[in-house]
C-alpha distance (Angstrom), angle and dihedral (degrees) to the residues before:
residue distance angle dihedral
M1 . . .
K2 3.74 . .
L3 3.79 95.7 .
K4 3.71 88.8 65.4
N5 3.73 92.8 65.2
K6 3.77 89.2 74.9
I7 3.86 94.3 60.1
L8 3.76 114.9 125.0
T9 3.73 121.3 -110.5
I10 3.79 114.2 -88.0
G11 3.80 91.7 -107.3
V12 3.78 95.7 57.9
A13 3.79 94.3 37.1
G14 3.72 90.4 50.1
M15 3.87 90.0 47.9
L16 3.73 89.2 56.4
G17 3.84 96.5 39.0
M18 3.83 99.9 87.8
G19 3.69 124.4 147.0
F20 3.82 139.7 164.4
T21 3.73 95.7 -76.2
S22 3.78 100.0 105.2
C23 3.78 139.1 -12.8
S24 3.82 88.5 -137.7
D25 3.82 87.0 71.5
F26 3.78 86.9 78.2
L27 3.79 97.8 47.8
T28 3.74 99.0 70.1
I29 3.88 100.0 52.9
D30 3.74 133.9 70.8
P31 3.85 117.0 -95.8
L32 3.76 98.6 -66.6
N33 3.81 97.4 -154.3
E34 3.82 88.6 59.6
I35 3.85 94.1 47.2
V36 3.75 94.1 45.6
Q37 3.84 97.2 45.5
D38 3.80 99.8 40.5
K39 3.82 105.2 30.1
F40 3.78 109.7 25.9
W41 3.76 121.5 22.2
N42 3.75 100.8 71.4
S43 3.84 110.6 104.4
K44 3.78 141.6 35.2
S45 3.84 89.1 -108.2
D46 3.86 88.8 59.5
V47 3.75 89.8 58.0
E48 3.81 92.3 44.9
N49 3.76 90.7 51.2
I50 3.78 92.2 56.9
V51 3.80 91.4 46.3
M52 3.78 88.9 52.5
G53 3.80 87.0 50.2
C54 3.74 90.4 57.7
Y55 3.79 90.4 56.5
A56 3.81 91.6 44.2
A57 3.88 89.6 53.4
M58 3.93 89.1 50.8
Q59 3.80 87.6 53.3
S60 3.83 92.8 57.4
Q61 3.75 119.8 114.6
T62 3.78 90.2 -121.5
V63 3.83 94.6 58.0
I64 3.83 97.3 41.3
D65 3.85 90.2 44.2
R66 3.80 86.8 58.7
M67 3.81 94.1 43.3
I68 3.82 87.0 56.7
I69 3.91 99.3 38.8
W70 3.80 96.0 41.0
G71 3.78 90.6 47.6
E72 3.80 102.2 39.8
S73 3.76 119.1 10.8
R74 3.77 98.7 81.8
S75 3.82 93.5 44.7
D76 3.84 130.3 87.6
N77 3.86 91.9 -97.0
M78 3.77 103.2 81.1
V79 3.86 147.9 24.7
G80 3.74 136.0 -177.5
G81 3.85 116.5 -62.2
T82 3.78 131.8 -142.5
N83 3.86 95.4 -70.6
I84 3.74 98.6 38.7
A85 3.77 90.2 117.1
N86 3.74 88.1 73.0
N87 3.75 90.8 63.9
E88 3.79 110.5 54.0
G89 3.72 95.0 176.2
L90 3.79 95.5 57.0
Q91 3.79 89.2 40.7
N92 3.73 90.3 58.4
I93 3.83 90.3 49.2
F94 3.75 90.4 57.7
K95 3.82 89.2 49.8
E96 3.84 90.4 49.4
N97 3.72 87.0 -118.8
I98 3.74 94.7 130.8
N99 3.79 120.4 156.7
A100 3.78 139.9 168.8
K101 3.73 93.9 -92.6
N102 3.76 95.1 60.7
A103 3.83 110.4 114.2
Y104 3.79 92.1 -138.9
T105 3.87 89.0 68.2
S106 3.75 88.3 67.3
W107 3.81 114.7 112.3
G108 3.84 102.2 176.4
E109 3.80 97.0 113.5
F110 3.79 91.7 53.7
Y111 3.79 91.0 52.1
D112 3.79 90.4 46.3
I113 3.86 88.3 59.3
I114 3.82 91.5 45.4
N115 3.81 89.9 53.3
R116 3.77 92.3 47.6
C117 3.83 88.3 54.4
N118 3.86 90.7 46.8
L119 3.87 88.7 52.5
V120 3.84 90.6 52.9
L121 3.78 90.9 50.0
L122 3.79 90.2 48.4
Y123 3.77 98.2 47.8
A124 3.78 107.3 26.6
P125 3.85 94.2 81.4
E126 3.82 89.2 54.2
V127 3.80 88.0 51.3
A128 3.79 91.1 52.1
Q129 3.79 88.8 57.6
K130 3.74 92.4 50.4
D131 3.83 99.7 42.7
P132 3.78 116.1 53.2
S133 3.78 91.5 -164.9
Y134 3.84 90.9 64.2
S135 3.76 100.9 85.5
E136 3.82 129.2 -156.7
S137 3.82 91.2 -110.2
E138 3.83 91.2 51.0
L139 3.81 90.7 49.1
N140 3.75 90.2 50.4
A141 3.81 91.5 49.0
T142 3.76 88.9 50.8
R143 3.69 91.0 51.2
A144 3.88 91.7 51.7
E145 3.83 92.2 46.8
V146 3.81 98.8 48.8
S147 3.79 91.0 40.3
A148 3.79 88.9 56.5
I149 3.75 93.1 48.3
R150 3.83 90.0 50.9
D151 3.81 91.0 47.2
L152 3.76 91.6 49.1
M153 3.78 91.5 53.9
Y154 3.86 91.7 50.2
F155 3.73 89.6 47.8
Y156 3.76 91.0 59.1
L157 3.81 90.9 46.5
I158 3.87 95.8 51.3
R159 3.81 93.2 45.6
T160 3.85 88.9 52.6
F161 3.77 104.8 35.2
R162 3.88 101.2 17.2
D163 3.83 101.8 -149.1
V164 3.84 113.2 41.8
P165 3.87 138.0 164.9
Y166 3.79 105.7 -85.0
S167 3.83 125.1 -163.5
T168 3.76 137.2 151.7
E169 3.85 91.9 -167.6
A170 3.76 118.2 110.8
F171 3.82 113.1 -123.8
V172 3.76 108.8 -141.1
D173 3.79 106.7 156.0
D174 3.74 141.3 14.6
T175 3.76 96.4 -100.0
Q176 3.82 90.8 78.3
K177 3.70 121.8 95.8
M178 3.82 110.9 -108.2
D179 3.83 104.3 170.3
L180 3.72 95.1 94.1
P181 3.76 120.2 171.3
A182 3.80 121.0 -123.7
T183 3.78 116.1 -85.8
P184 3.85 114.4 -141.3
F185 3.75 117.7 -98.4
D186 3.82 94.4 -115.5
A187 3.73 94.4 49.2
V188 3.83 93.2 50.6
L189 3.81 89.7 46.9
D190 3.87 92.4 52.1
N191 3.80 89.2 49.2
L192 3.79 91.4 50.8
I193 3.76 92.8 50.0
A194 3.79 94.3 46.4
D195 3.84 90.0 48.5
L196 3.76 94.2 51.4
E197 3.76 93.1 45.5
S198 3.78 91.8 51.4
V199 3.87 94.0 52.1
R200 3.80 99.1 33.7
P201 3.93 94.6 93.1
Y202 3.78 90.8 58.0
A203 3.91 98.6 46.8
V204 3.75 118.7 112.2
R205 3.71 110.7 -97.7
K206 3.83 98.4 -164.0
Y207 3.79 130.2 -2.9
P208 3.82 118.8 -135.8
E209 3.80 113.7 -74.7
T210 3.77 86.5 -123.1
K211 3.82 86.0 72.6
P212 3.84 101.0 47.1
L213 3.84 96.4 164.4
Y214 3.80 89.4 57.7
Q215 3.76 90.1 69.5
Y216 3.73 91.9 68.3
G217 3.78 106.5 16.6
R218 3.83 93.3 57.1
I219 3.76 130.8 53.1
T220 3.81 114.8 -98.6
R221 3.76 131.5 173.7
D222 3.77 89.8 -85.8
C223 3.80 89.3 60.8
I224 3.86 92.2 48.9
D225 3.82 88.7 49.6
A226 3.87 89.4 50.6
M227 3.79 89.7 49.4
L228 3.80 92.0 49.3
C229 3.82 90.5 48.7
D230 3.75 88.7 52.3
M231 3.85 95.3 46.1
Y232 3.74 93.7 47.5
L233 3.86 88.1 51.9
W234 3.80 87.9 57.3
K235 3.81 91.6 44.1
Q236 3.84 86.2 52.9
D237 3.77 90.8 -124.9
Y238 3.76 95.8 136.3
A239 3.80 101.4 173.3
N240 3.83 89.3 60.4
A241 3.75 91.3 44.5
V242 3.73 90.1 56.8
R243 3.86 91.9 44.2
Y244 3.86 92.8 55.3
A245 3.81 91.5 42.5
D246 3.75 89.5 56.1
Y247 3.76 92.2 50.1
V248 3.82 88.6 56.8
L249 3.82 94.6 45.7
E250 3.83 91.4 48.1
S251 3.77 90.8 51.6
K252 3.84 94.9 46.4
T253 3.80 90.6 46.4
D254 3.81 88.7 53.8
D255 3.79 87.7 50.7
F256 3.76 91.4 56.1
K257 3.85 95.5 42.4
N258 3.84 93.4 47.6
D259 3.77 96.9 49.4
K260 3.72 100.5 113.1
S261 3.88 93.1 -174.0
Y262 3.82 92.7 85.7
D263 3.76 143.3 49.9
H264 3.80 103.5 -114.5
E265 3.65 95.4 -166.8
S266 3.73 103.0 53.0
G267 3.80 108.2 -7.4
T268 3.74 136.0 100.0
M269 3.77 129.6 -39.1
D270 3.68 93.6 -109.6
S271 3.84 103.9 93.4
K272 3.77 102.5 6.3
L273 3.75 113.3 122.3
F274 3.82 111.7 -115.4
E275 3.78 112.3 -136.8
G276 3.77 87.0 -24.4
Y277 3.73 95.0 -54.1
P278 3.86 128.5 109.9
L279 3.77 94.6 -107.1
Y280 3.73 132.2 120.8
S281 3.77 119.8 -119.4
E282 3.80 122.0 -115.2
K283 3.82 92.0 -148.0
N284 3.77 124.7 83.2
S285 3.83 102.2 -121.5
S286 3.78 94.0 -148.5
S287 3.81 100.1 52.0
G288 3.76 106.1 13.5
S289 3.74 90.9 -150.3
I290 3.82 106.0 85.2
Y291 3.71 122.2 71.8
G292 3.82 142.8 171.8
F293 3.82 98.8 73.2
V294 3.80 91.9 124.6
Y295 3.84 89.4 67.1
G296 3.74 92.8 62.6
Y297 3.81 91.9 49.8
L298 3.70 97.9 47.0
Y299 3.81 97.6 42.6
G300 3.77 99.3 27.9
D301 3.80 122.6 117.2
E302 3.71 97.5 -116.3
G303 3.70 102.2 69.6
C304 3.80 126.0 -101.0
K305 3.75 130.8 -118.9
E306 3.85 90.1 -144.1
N307 3.80 88.7 57.5
I308 3.82 123.4 82.9
F309 3.78 104.4 -164.9
E310 3.81 128.8 -1.1
L311 3.75 136.4 161.9
L312 3.85 102.3 -117.8
F313 3.82 128.8 -154.4
D314 3.74 113.1 -161.0
P315 3.80 114.8 -150.1
S316 3.78 90.5 -161.2
E317 3.73 90.6 67.2
T318 3.82 129.6 69.2
M319 3.75 92.2 -118.9
P320 3.89 130.9 123.1
S321 3.74 116.8 -79.1
N322 3.85 127.1 -131.7
G323 3.78 98.8 -73.5
S324 3.80 93.0 175.1
I325 3.77 95.8 65.1
S326 3.71 92.0 44.0
Y327 3.86 93.3 48.9
L328 3.81 100.4 38.0
Y329 3.89 103.2 30.9
G330 3.75 98.1 28.6
N331 3.69 138.6 -119.4
M332 3.83 140.1 -132.3
T333 3.90 91.5 -66.3
T334 3.76 102.8 36.1
F335 3.75 109.9 36.2
P336 2.96 128.2 -178.4
G337 3.67 92.0 39.1
I338 3.80 130.2 -137.8
I339 3.85 87.2 -70.8
K340 3.82 130.7 41.0
P341 3.73 138.6 -179.6
A342 3.80 120.4 -74.8
D343 3.79 109.9 -93.1
F344 3.72 94.1 -118.4
I345 3.81 92.5 55.0
A346 3.80 94.2 43.8
S347 3.81 92.4 53.2
D348 3.81 92.6 42.4
V349 3.77 96.6 101.1
A350 3.74 95.5 21.8
D351 3.79 93.1 65.9
E352 3.77 94.3 27.4
Q353 3.79 93.3 -125.7
F354 3.75 90.9 127.4
K355 3.79 99.5 -154.5
V356 3.79 91.8 158.4
F357 3.81 110.5 7.0
K358 3.84 120.8 60.7
D359 3.78 93.9 -127.3
K360 3.75 142.8 -33.8
Y361 3.81 91.3 -78.0
D362 3.84 93.5 69.8
I363 3.82 101.1 114.8
R364 3.82 90.8 -157.7
Y365 3.80 91.4 71.9
Y366 3.84 88.7 62.3
E367 3.73 93.7 43.6
N368 3.79 93.2 47.8
I369 3.76 101.3 39.1
E370 3.78 129.4 42.8
K371 3.81 122.6 -166.2
K372 3.80 109.7 -134.3
S373 3.84 95.6 177.2
S374 3.81 138.4 -16.3
S375 3.85 90.3 -71.5
I376 3.81 106.1 16.3
Y377 3.79 121.0 84.4
G378 3.80 130.4 178.7
I379 3.76 139.4 -172.3
G380 3.73 108.3 -88.8
K381 3.79 96.5 178.6
Y382 3.78 112.5 104.4
S383 3.78 92.5 -4.6
N384 3.75 91.6 80.5
I385 3.74 123.7 75.0
S386 3.78 91.0 -146.7
I387 3.75 139.1 -14.2
Y388 3.79 128.9 -150.5
V389 3.73 122.0 -174.3
T390 3.76 121.9 -162.7
S391 3.79 115.8 -162.6
S392 3.71 143.7 -164.4
N393 3.77 124.8 150.3
A394 3.71 89.1 -102.9
D395 3.78 101.1 41.9
I396 3.81 135.2 32.6
K397 3.75 116.8 -176.2
T398 3.80 130.3 -176.3
L399 3.72 121.0 -154.3
G400 3.77 117.9 -173.5
T401 3.84 144.5 145.9
R402 3.81 121.1 -138.8
H403 3.77 124.0 -138.8
T404 3.81 119.6 -106.5
E405 3.71 119.5 -108.6
S406 3.78 95.8 -102.7
N407 3.79 100.5 30.2
C408 3.76 106.1 55.5
F409 3.83 105.6 140.8
A410 3.77 96.3 170.8
P411 3.83 110.2 141.6
W412 3.75 120.3 -125.0
V413 3.89 105.5 -126.7
I414 3.81 113.5 -149.0
Y415 3.86 98.6 173.5
R416 3.79 130.5 11.4
T417 3.76 135.1 167.9
T418 3.80 99.8 -95.7
D419 3.80 90.0 49.7
V420 3.86 89.2 58.8
M421 3.73 92.5 43.1
L422 3.82 90.4 54.9
M423 3.81 93.2 44.8
K424 3.90 85.1 54.6
A425 3.80 89.2 50.1
E426 3.79 92.0 50.9
A427 3.77 91.4 47.8
L428 3.90 91.6 49.2
T429 3.77 88.6 51.2
Q430 3.79 93.4 51.2
M431 3.82 90.2 52.5
V432 3.77 89.3 64.5
S433 3.77 111.3 110.7
N434 3.72 115.5 -117.3
D435 3.86 93.0 -147.0
P436 3.79 112.6 25.5
Q437 3.72 109.7 -167.8
T438 3.74 103.6 -174.1
E439 3.83 135.9 43.9
E440 3.83 88.8 -112.1
A441 3.83 90.0 56.0
K442 3.87 90.7 47.4
A443 3.78 90.3 49.6
Q444 3.86 89.4 50.0
N445 3.79 90.7 51.1
D446 3.74 90.4 51.5
S447 3.76 92.4 48.3
L448 3.87 90.7 51.6
L449 3.72 93.9 47.3
K450 3.79 94.4 48.2
A451 3.80 90.4 49.8
A452 3.84 89.7 53.6
Y453 3.77 90.6 45.4
E454 3.87 93.1 51.8
I455 3.82 90.2 54.4
V456 3.83 91.8 51.9
N457 3.78 93.9 43.7
V458 3.83 91.7 50.5
I459 3.76 92.5 53.1
E460 3.78 91.7 45.6
K461 3.80 90.7 49.4
R462 3.78 91.9 50.0
S463 3.72 89.0 54.1
S464 3.83 99.0 46.9
I465 3.74 123.4 103.9
A466 3.76 93.0 -174.3
G467 3.77 114.6 125.7
N468 3.82 90.9 -129.3
Y469 3.77 111.0 26.8
E470 3.81 114.3 -144.7
N471 3.79 115.2 -147.5
I472 3.74 118.6 -121.1
A473 3.81 106.3 -98.6
Y474 3.80 104.3 -105.0
E475 3.82 88.9 -162.5
S476 3.80 89.2 64.7
Y477 3.89 91.3 59.3
S478 3.79 102.9 34.1
S479 3.76 95.3 125.7
K480 3.81 130.4 76.1
N481 3.79 93.6 -115.0
Q482 3.77 94.6 46.3
M483 3.80 93.8 46.9
E484 3.84 91.2 47.6
E485 3.86 89.9 54.9
L486 3.79 91.2 45.5
V487 3.83 91.4 52.4
L488 3.80 91.3 48.7
M489 3.69 93.5 47.8
E490 3.83 89.6 49.3
R491 3.75 88.9 52.3
Q492 3.85 87.9 52.2
R493 3.75 92.2 51.3
E494 3.77 97.5 42.9
L495 3.85 100.4 38.0
M496 3.85 98.8 33.4
F497 3.84 112.3 153.6
E498 3.79 92.4 5.4
G499 3.78 96.4 112.4
K500 3.86 95.3 -98.1
R501 3.80 112.2 98.6
W502 3.77 103.2 77.9
F503 3.77 91.2 46.3
D504 3.84 88.7 49.9
L505 3.88 90.5 52.7
V506 3.83 91.6 46.1
R507 3.77 92.1 49.2
K508 3.84 91.1 53.6
A509 3.76 90.0 46.7
R510 3.82 91.0 53.9
R511 3.84 88.9 48.6
D512 3.78 93.3 49.0
G513 3.80 95.5 41.8
K514 3.73 90.8 -132.0
T515 3.79 139.4 66.7
N516 3.80 103.5 -131.7
F517 3.82 96.3 111.6
L518 3.84 92.8 45.6
V519 3.84 91.7 48.5
N520 3.76 92.7 48.4
K521 3.87 90.2 52.3
V522 3.71 96.4 46.5
Q523 3.80 93.3 47.2
Q524 3.83 88.8 64.2
K525 3.79 87.6 77.5
G526 3.73 89.8 80.9
S527 3.68 145.8 -61.6
D528 3.83 96.4 -100.3
N529 3.74 93.3 86.0
A530 3.76 101.5 17.2
G531 3.78 91.2 115.0
V532 3.71 93.4 50.0
V533 3.81 92.6 49.1
Q534 3.74 89.0 51.5
S535 3.71 93.1 50.9
K536 3.79 99.9 40.3
L537 3.79 97.7 42.4
A538 3.82 100.3 39.7
K539 3.82 91.1 95.6
M540 3.80 125.2 56.5
D541 3.80 91.8 -125.3
G542 3.85 89.7 64.7
L543 3.82 92.5 62.1
Y544 3.79 90.0 71.0
W545 3.80 127.5 68.8
P546 3.78 126.6 -110.7
Y547 3.82 121.4 -106.1
N548 3.82 110.9 -103.7
N549 3.83 113.4 -101.1
D550 3.85 90.0 -124.4
E551 3.75 88.7 59.2
L552 3.77 92.8 49.7
K553 3.84 90.3 51.2
V554 3.79 95.2 55.6
N555 3.82 97.9 34.5
G556 3.88 112.4 53.2
N557 3.85 89.8 -178.6
L558 3.80 93.6 67.0
V559 3.82 113.6 97.5
Q560 3.82 113.9 -158.4
N561 3.83 119.9 -116.7
P562 3.83 102.9 -94.8
S563 3.80 89.7 -128.2
Y564 3.81 91.5 68.3
G565 3.71 138.3 59.4
S566 3.81 126.1 -166.7
G567 3.79 89.4 -85.9
S568 3.77 127.5 -151.9
A569 3.82 106.7 -130.7
T570 3.78 117.1 113.4
T571 3.70 120.4 -116.1
G572 3.78 99.3 -123.3
N573 3.78 119.8 -162.5
E574 3.83 102.7 -31.2
K575 3.76 113.5 165.6
């Protein structure tokens, strides 16, 4: 990806990548304020280099590993794979035996990115005064972009740890106070929302067509709107969640309609609206018999119009590949990877019990889960270069080729269209009155439930390889509770292994004020740790991770989550 050519050298990027991990980080470098002011921040390209460094840091295996593990590992989606014994830290997470020594509780890299963003916000205005080519509109766009990156990092942190140290101050030398206390979840969330809303008008709407990867590999206004939709969902402000979802869907619909490369009336699947939504179709419009094309678009290495923001790895560049997918999900040599689908999900279609998927014609099962042998299943999503599914009622075959260990260029998708659609469906469902007293209120409830239902049904229909798709029976989900569960299950099917499921379950638990639903779901993974799950996750505190011991040692103002002690288990071979 050409934008990565601008990334700073490791030495400079490392100099600027300071977080809250340890005060000793500052003691081995020259006075940073002097270096930054006098030797670096002089031109627009200097600013751009640091911004690119932020994206490069997000592409690191350490960061993506945590996006996956924080967002998925404790959910009902996944369990330890064949080589899990080689990673004691991750093994303990699957056992709900998490302690403060576990390396996956480390957050340093996220704060490194946050501080890089704060540095840009501090020094970019001074650069604009020095460099006449750096216009006010470009400066404002930079502010919007790096603010969104910073807010995204904080959003991952609060969903994982709940209360976290929050600062918008750039740390440039060792004289600054770093032992910040944790700011409460709700206060951080409010700050993130206010920040994004203030910079949103200045964000880039579309990058030039000459830089197509920029549309999806860098944050645009669509991404900011998706983030605001997500954050308002967590804030339980459902009207605003719907509002920002609609902004995204309107923008993506325009993308499809304005694509002049295709015949929208009769042409290919590529840019033709599906049921009025900006979605690709799984079905080959010419033959109607070959399916699975969407997989290659969504998880291909060229960026996808249906996606909103993804971390891209360009095979044409001599840049690191996506090591997280290769290590965690597996590759051509080691498949399944160190993690695998939960058994009850893997056998879902195989035994036709359909505990998660609607029926055996749901193509997402074959895109998500790959059968290695009669009893061993792995995670096919992301680990495959492409997947093609041929279908007849009698025979469903999957053809795919896995990435090699060192050449996995699968993107990591952070937001895509169906994610936003389903967030909208969740918000619509929560707007349903629990006790409608008038006919008007009852009619409003029905309208909201049907709107949520339509979204789910369209996504299901897009994913079906059945010759004659049967709509989901609305009558079976015509109450608020039923529709809420349907939407959450659709999110599980659609976004499986994309770092979403655990956060979805935690968000529902926060809304319910209890963990019963989450516990029941997680216990489906197996009876071996059912009692531990019940014990550990019975209280809300247990849904969040402990602060790492190293953080507690250097920051005396951090108070450990009461659900965790220091622990005694070793960390094993975490990456």
